[in-house]
N, C-alpha and C positions, 0 to 999 in steps of 0.2 A: 382358507390359506393359510399355511404355517407362518409363524412370526419372523423368522429369518431362515432364508435359503441359503447354504453354503455354496459360494462360487468356487469350482473347482481350481480356478485362477487363482483366487485368493489362498487357498491351501498351498499350492504351488511356491509362491511368492514367500508364504511363512516359513515354509521348510527350506527354500532357498536362504532367508535371510539368517535363520537359524543355522545352516550349513555354514556360510559365510564368515559368520560369527565365530566359529569353532575352529576355522581354516585359517582365519588372520584376525588377530587380536591386536596386532601394532598399527597404529596410523602412519600416515607418510611422515618422514621424520622433519622437524624443523631446523631451519638454519639457525645459526647463532646470531641474534641481532645485537645491535648498538646499545638497546634497551632492555635493563632486567630488574624486576623487582619481587622479593622475596615475601610471601604472605606471612605475617606474624601469628605464630600460634598464641591463643590467649584464652585462658580460663575465667579471666575477671569479667563480669556482665557488663552489658553495652545497653543502656536506656535510651530508645531511640527517641532522640529530640532537635537533634541537630546541632548539638553542642559535642565538640571533640574533647570532653574534660575528663573522661574515665582513664582509669590507669592504664587499660588495653591501647587506648591511642597515643598515650604518654610514650610507651615504650614499643611504638608499632615502627617497623620501616617505613620510609616516606621518600617520595619523591619530591626532589630540593626544590624543582619550580618546574612549571608548565614552559615552554618556549612559544614565541608569537609565530604563527603560521600565517595568518594573513592580518593585514595586508601587505606587511614588510617582514618577511620570513627571517626569523633568526635576531632581529634587532630587539634590544629591552623596551619592556612596556612597563606601567605603572603598576599592572592589575597581577601582584603577585600570587600564584596559585600554587598550593601544595596538596599531595594527595598520600593517604596512608591505606594499608590493606590489611584486615586483620582477619584471621580465621579463627571462628568460637564453634567448637562443636561441629555442626554441619552446615554452618552458614557463613557466609563470606559479605565480609562489611567492606565498604569504602568510605573513607573520611575526605571530604574537601575542604580546605580552607581559602576563601576566596578574598583577597584584600582588593578594596575600592577606595581610591582617592577623593571619590565625591558620591559616597552611599546613598544618598538621598535621589540619585538618578539612576539606581538599578530599575529596571523595567520588567513589570510584571502584566500581562494581559490576559491569563486564565488560569484557572484553578481546575480544569477539566481533565479527567483521564483521556489521554490522546488528544490533547487538544492542541491549536497550533501555536507553537514555542518560537516562530520567527522573529517576533519582534522582543523577545524575552532575553533575559540574563539567563543562563542554564550551565550545566555541567553534564557530561555523557562519557559512559562506559561502553566498549564493546568488548565482546568476549569469543575467544576462539576456543571452543572447549574441546573440539576433535584435533586440534594440531593439523587440519586440513590446509590452513590458510586462505579456505574460502567461505565456509558456512558460519554462522554463529548468531550472538544476541547483541541487541543494542538496547542499553537503557538511558533514559535521558530525565531529567528533573530540572524544572525552573528554581527561581528563588524564593517560590511558595511553598513548593514541596509538591508540584502537580507531576504526574507520571507521566511519561509515554515510553513505548516499549515496541521492540519490533524483531524481525527475524531477518538475516544477512544471510543472500545467496550470491550475492555477485556486488562488484563495487558500485553498482546503481543504488538507487534509493530503496532502503531496507523494506520489508512490507510492514507497515505499522499498525496493522490490524489486530496482531496478536496481541493478546492480554496475559502476561503471564503473573503467578502470585510472588509478589516481592513488594517492598516498603521504601519508604523514605521519610525523611522530615529535614526541615532547614530551619536556621536560626538566624536573626541579624546580629552582627558583632560591632564592637565601635569602628572597625576599620573596613567593614565590608560584610560578609555572610559566610556561613558554614552551612552543611550539608552531610546527611548519614544516609547512606543506602546499604540496605541488608537484603542479600538473594540468597533462599534457601536452596540446598542442594538438590531437593527434589522438584524444584522449577526447572532444571538443566538436565540436557541430555549432554553426556561427556564422557569420553575414554576414561574408563578407571587406571588410576596410577600412572597417567601420563605425567612426565617430568615436569612439562611447562604447558600452559595455556597460554593462548595469543591473546595481548591487552593492550587496549591503547586508551587515553584520556583526554577530555576536551574540555574547554571551556569558553562560551561565546558571551561577549559585552556588546549588548543590542545597540546603544546609544551612537558608538562609533565603529561598530563590526568588525571589531576585534577578535579574532579565535586564537587560543592559545591551545598548544598542543603538546603530547609527551614522544611519541613516537612519530618520526617521518613528519616536521612540520615544515614541508614546502608546499608551494602552491599547486603542484601536479598530483598531489596525493589528496585523498578523501578518507575521512575518519572509517568508512565502512570498507576500505581496502584493507584486508587482515594480512595480506602477504607483507605488508609495512607495519603491522603491530610490533610491540615488545613482547617480552615474555613476562609470564607470571609464575614464579616457582612457588614450593611450598603447597602445592594444592592435593599432593598425591594421597593423602589421608581421608580427603573428603568421599562421605559414604551418603547414599540415598535412604538409608533404611530399608525396609522391606520392599519399596519402590510400589507400595499400592496405594490409590488414591482414588475415594468415592466422593462423587460430587451430585447428591440427590437434591431435586428442587420439586417444587410445587407450583402450579400455575393456576389460577382462576381466573374467567374473563366473561364479560358480559357484551353481545353485540346487538345492536338495533339495527334494524333494515327501515328506515321510515318509510319508503315508497309501498313495500308490502305490509308495513305495521307489525313486522314480526320480531321476537325477541328472542335470544338464545342465550343460554347459561352453559357453561363448560368449565369441569374443572378435571385437571389429569396430573399424574405425577410423571416425573421424568428421572433419568439418572445417565451419569458418564461414569464409568469405571476405567481407571488408568491403571494398567501393569507395567512397571518398566522391568523388561525380561533381562536387559542389561543397562549399565548405568548409560550406556549410548543408543538403546533401541528402546522405545516406548510402544505399547498399544494400548488402545482406547476402545471400550464397549459402550456403544450407546442404546440406550433404549427409552421408546417413546419421545423422541427427540423433539423439544419446543424451541423456537426463536421469539417469544414474547417479546423480548427485551431489545432486540435488533432494531436500530434505527432506521426508519425510512430513507427511501433513495433520493436524492437531490434530483428534481425535474431538470430535461435539457430541450431545448428547441432542436429539430433536426431539419437542415434543408438540403440533406443528401439522399440518395437512393438505399443507403446502405443502413443497418441496424447500429443502434447507438451501444456503447460500452458502459455497463454499471459495476462498481467493484464489488467484492464478495464482503460480506459485513457478519456473518454468522460466525460465532466464536469455534463452535465445533468443526468447522473446516478450516479455520485460519491456523489452528495446531499445527505444525509441520507442513504449510503450503509451499514453502521455499524449496522443499526436496522435489516439487513436481514442475519446477522451472524447467522449461525446454529449449533449446537454441541458444541464440544471441541477439538480444535486440528485436524479437519477434512481437514484445508485449510492451514495446514503446515505439516513439519514431517521431517524425516532425509534425504528423497529421495532416500533411499536403495535399493527401488525395484520399479522401473519404473517411479514412480511419486511421489513428496513430498507432491502433493495436491490431497487426496483419493477421496473427494467427496464435490461438492459444489451444495446443490440442485436447488439453483437459481443464476445464473452467467449472469450477464447484458450484456457480450459480444454476447449472443445467440440472444439480440433485435437490430434489425436494422444491422445484420451481418450475412451471409450464404455463408459456404465454401469460404471466401475471398471477397465476394461480399456485397457492402455497398446497403443495401435495405432501400428506402427511408421511413422516417415516416410522416406520415400525422398528426398527434396530439397524446398527451399522457396527462396523468393525475398521480400525484403522492402525496402521503400523508406520511409523517413521522413526528416522534416526539413522544411525551408521553401525556397521560392523567391520571392523578393521578399514579398509579402503573403499569397502561398499558403501553406498548412500542408499538407502531404502524408503520410498514411500507408497504406501497401499492404503487404499479405500474400499470397502463393499458395504453396501447399502440397500437395504429392502423397503419400499413405498408400499403404502396399501390403496384400495381403489378409493377414489375420490372424483365426485359429482363437480366438473368443473364448469360453472355458469357461463365464462365466456367462449367455452368451447361447445356448449350445449350436450355434452356429453360425460360419460364416466370414463373417467383416465384410470386403466386397471393398475394394479400394483404389480411393479417389475423388479428386478435385481439390477444394480447398476456398480459397475467397477471400474476402478482405477489404479494401476500400477506403474511404480515409476522406479528403476534401477539403475544407478550409474556407478561408475569406478574411476578412481583417482590414478591414472598409469603413472603420472609424475605429479609433483606440486603445482605444475603449470598445464597439464592436460587432464583433462576429464573426459569419458564417452560414456553415454548411455542411451538406454532404451524407455520405451514410455506404451503403454496397451490401456484401451479402455474398451469396455463391453457394454451394452445395453443401449436403450434408448428412453427418454423419459417417457415419451406418450404410449409406453407400456405395449405397443402393438408390433413396431418395425424392429426388425435385427439390427444391430451396426456394431462392428468392431473397427477400431482405429488402431494401427502399431507405427511406433516412430522410432528413428535412431538419429542420435545427434552426438556432435563433439565440439568442444570449447578448448581453446588455447590462451592462456592469457598470462601475461609479464608485467612486472613494475620496473623491469631493470633495460627498457630496450633503448638502445643509444645512451645506455648508462643508467637512467634513472626515469625514464619516459613508460608511460603506459602503452599497450598495445595488446589488442584481443582478435583473434581470428574463430569465428565458428562456422559450422555446417550442420545440415539437418536433412532429413527425408522422412516421409510417413506415407501411409497408404491405408484406404477405407476397404471394406468387406461389407456385406449384407445386404439389406434393401436400401440401395442406392441408386442413384440414376445411371443411365448410360453413359459412357464417357471415361474421359483419363481419371483413375482414382487415386492419382497418386500426387505428392509434393514434394519439393526440394527447395533449399537456399542456402546462401553462402553471404558471411558479412565479415568486412575488415575493417576494424574501429581503433583510432588514434585518439583517446579522451584525456587531453591533455590543457593547461590551463592559458598557455599562449595559443596554441593551434589545436583545434578539436575537429577533426574530420572522419569520415566515416563512407564507405559505399558498401552496397548491399543487391542483392537479386533474390527475389522468391517467387515460385511458380507454384501456383495452386490450380490441380485438375479441377474441370469443371464438375466431375463425381466425387471431389475429396469430400467428403461429408462426416465431421466430428460431431457427432451428436451429442456427446458430452463436452465438445469443445466449443469454441468461439471461432468462425471465418466469415468475416463480412463480405467478401469478395472472391468466391470461387470461380475457377475457370479463367483466370487472368495470371498475368507475370508482371512484377513490380521492381522496378528499376529505382534505387535511390543513391543519391550522391549527396554530401554535404561537406563544407568545410568552413570552418568559422575561424577568423583572427581575432584573438582578444587581448590588444595590448592594455598595458596599467600604464598611464602617462607618469611622467618625473613629477614629484611632490615640490620641484624648485621652479617648474615651467609653468608656461601661460596656461595649461589645462590641469593645474594641481587640484582643482574642485571635481576632477573625474577620477573616480576610484578603477573603473574600467569600461572599456568600450568593446563592444559586440559586433563584430562585420560579418554578419551572417550570410552564408550564399548555401542555397539548397536547391536541389531538382528531384523531381518524382514523374516517373513516367508508368502508366499501366495500359497493358495489352492483352484484349481478349485471345482466348484459345487459337482463333484465326490469324493472328498477329495484328489485328487492327489495335489502332490506337483507342483507348477511350478515355483516357484521363492523361494530361499533363500539367503541372505546374512548377514554376520556379519561385523561390521566395528570396528576395535582397532586402537586408536590412541597413540601409547606408548611415540611418542615425539609431543608435540602440546603446545609452549610456545608462551605467550605474553611478551614481554622484557620491563622493564624500559623505553626503548627508543622508545617506540612505535612499532618497528619490531615484525614481527611474524613468526616462524619456526614451520612445521610440517612435520609428516611423519605417514603414516597410511597404514596399512595392512587389505585387504577388502577380504576374501574367499568367492566366490560366488557360485550359482549354478541357471540353467535356463532350464527349460522343452520347448519345440517348440512343440505345438500342429500341428502346422500346417507349411509347409516353408515359410522362414522370409526372404525377400530381404532387406540384411542389408545395401546394399549401390549398386549403379547401376551396375548391371550384376553381381552381388555377392549374391547367394541366401544359406540360410542354410538349410538343410534337415530336417526334423522331426527327433527329438531326444532329450536326455538329455545330458547336457554340465555342466562340473566342471571346475573353472577355479578360480584363484589366481590373484588380483589385487593390485598394489602398488601405493602410492601417495606421492611424496613430493614436498612442497611449502615453499615458500620464500616471503613475502611480506614488504617493506619496511613502514615506519611511514606515515600516511596521512598529517602530520602538515608541511613536507618540501614542498619546492617549486616542486621539482623532485620526484615522486613517481614512481616505480618497483615493479613488482609482476610476479613471475612466478610459474605455476602448473604443474607438470608432472605426468601422470596416466602410468605406464608400468605393464608388465607382462602379464600372458597367457589371451586369450579371445576366448570364446566359443572353437573352433577346431584349434585356432591358435594362434597369438600375437596380441597386439594392443597397440600402443603408442600414447597418446592423450597429448598435449601441449598447454597451456594456458598463452599468456604473454601480458603484456600490460605496458606502459610507458605514463605518464601525466608529463605536464608542467603548472604551474600557476604562474604567476607574482606575486609580492609582495601585490598589490593593489587588485587583484583578478579580473581584467578585462581581461585579457586573459587566455583562458584555451585551451589547446592543449593536445589530449589523442589518441593514437594507440594503438588498442588491435588486437589479432590474436588467432584464436583458430583452432587447426589442430589436424587430425587424420589420423595416418598412420596405415592401417591393413594389415596384411598378414595372411589368413586364407587357408584352404584346397581348398575353392571353388573358391578362387581367392585373389587377392590383389585391394586395393582401397585407394584412399587419398581423404580427403575432407578438406576444408579449407573455414573459415570466416574470413574476414577482416574488422575491421571497424575504423573509424576515426572520432573522434568529435573535432570541433572546436568552440569557443564562445569568442564573444566581448560584453562586457557590457559597454555602456557608462556612464549606473549609474544601479541602481536596477532596474529602472523602463523601461528602454530602452535597451534591450538584442537582439543581433544577433547571432544565431546559425548553424550549418552545422552538417550534421550527414551521413557520406558516408558510403555504406556497399555493401562488394560483397562477393558470396558464389558460390563455385563450384557445389552446387546441383541445383541453379537455371540458373547458368551461368549470372546472371544478377547484373548490378552495378545500385546501386538506392541512390541518394541523396536528402535529406530533408533539404531545406535551410528556416529558420524561421525568421521574425523579429516581437517582439512583444513589442509593446509602450502602456504601462499602462499609461494613461492620467491622471488618478485618480482611485484609486481603485473603481472596477466595470465598468470602461469605458476604452476599449481596444480596438486597431488598430493590427490585425495580416496581415503580407504579407507571403504568403508562396509560394514555389517553389519546387514542386516534380519533379526529371528529372530521367528517368531510361534509361540505356544502354542495350543491349544485345549483348551477345559476339558470334561470328561467328562460332568459331572452323572449320576454312577451313581445318586446319591441326593442329597436336599436339601442334605445337609450335607456332600457332599463337594466338596473343594476340589481335587482333582489336576487336572493339566493333563498334556497330550502335545505332543510337537513337532508344528507343522502344517508350517511351511516356513520355509528358511534360504536366505538369499542374502546373498553376499560379492561386493563389485564393488571394483574398483579402475580408477581413470581418473586419466590424465596429460592435462592442457592447458596446450599452449605456443602464446604468441602472438608473432608476427614482424610488426613493424611497417616500413612503406619510406615 
């Protein structure tokens, strides 16, 4: 079998991308925002230590002060914050000076890369490097210098799984803290010689949840809305060098299979090579791709008839993932009826994974970026033969392709198409094509957000008989006081995205939601409430014959976020489910065909994340199908004041009592992390669930020698519970894997 088969569609889209680049070299023009800052050119060196004491900072242009965005937009705050921007060579520096009247209360809860910063004091930068007001980059650090980053493709939360090569440092000062962020030009895709990039800055103070922002400090705006960003000028001279990046890595691992008493040793090299065809457009070639450093999935309990969604975590597939986003709101939702994720036409976890088995990748090529007003994403991968123990057969190597091209007709309107080809099983043929359009504005009724989107898709190849098409529409009004949307999506019974995710084919789903979210007066009797969320959502799913399979109404008469940061909520959720076939909801408990009407209630309490100790509890109770169900989720977390130690314990438990039988399901998880510094972190993630009767521990040490150069040491250990008797708790070793991966990046 050849190492890599060229897919003609890949050649076609690569040619198209090059042609578009030659034909359209200019991006959609930006309007003139109220906020503009020029990056100051400097030849003076900057030592990255978090202190703004070099001459380069002294002579830099400065944002005089960020403005309070929340909770009281425009009002003065004691947290004076200034920002400076310096361009030194081909590196972009951002300097933050953060005043705090009570510095010892600065909150830090983590030093991990991509850790949870919700309870931390942070600063953030967003960049629109294409000038399209839609897509861009997100960079955030906390007061300890821990970093997180992401790709922005919409005003929703960015994809935080992307890891770019950049660095940051922080330092404590007499009146607060300061930070330095450096972003090399060859970390970014951008439109060369663009007069201005979009930029915005934000600071969050955790203890009173104050947010300060530079551009558009209003309650209706979010930082990721690049249409509301300011302008960063002075970046026209930024260059990426030759645009070549080589990241070789070597992996060694040993696997012990205790039941068979077999031990396997393996060592293999791999490499990723990036070539930036233009500053906007990057191609990545991968060979013998390895994912030894990837974190394990967090297990979930499932009481539905539909597959669970697990996010992509492999770094190769995360670069440029925002280019493949399709439609409006298809990958999110209220999760009211079976699944919050309704349809993802291309889901990269289908590549290199099949029924939980890792399928080795010989080689692949990826193209992502922009050419003028064209947005381009392409992925072509060749897998190789692999015996899958869970399937009891050999999975043949195959070629898997996904391509996404969209065009910005105006700054508000984007039209696109998506194509996938191939089936992960290596046997059956499958092709899916889709078209979508999204119109969005932040100027509706003056300054409100409003979005409208539509899509259609169809399958071909070895797919079932029936309707192979799908379509949908959504209108969305996401604002601070009122947040409402309505959508309708239909998925044919033969719509089969072999490289996508579709949990409920053969259905039509209608959703409507409207939330009223007032903020009580600070001089009234409810001044201890930051915001009330009066939520009302309805979902209904019918099958292709028009018969109702599910409906659910979600009502939150009590849902308050307190000034202290604590959260209280109570919900009422009447529901209906029709089972067209017997459904084994738990081992030995099977529900018969029929219609079921039941009522669920939820009570929730969560303490503020800014404190060293965090506690949360969620309890669902009430009727369930033809019986009753109690669901409990509890967590307890502790972080020391410096953010070095993190310890967390989480439990998920289901106690069901149905006519067909009783069942108990448990999921127990423990997280422990110790950070020597933000670049050297040890973590342990221990999980046990009663469905698999398996204990698994993922232990990982990540040492970032410098950004782009990493050493990973991973130990995965599994134990199986014997269950010799009802009360027997003994476990025996099942599998043991130790892996070491060294990755080095060379840029030219």
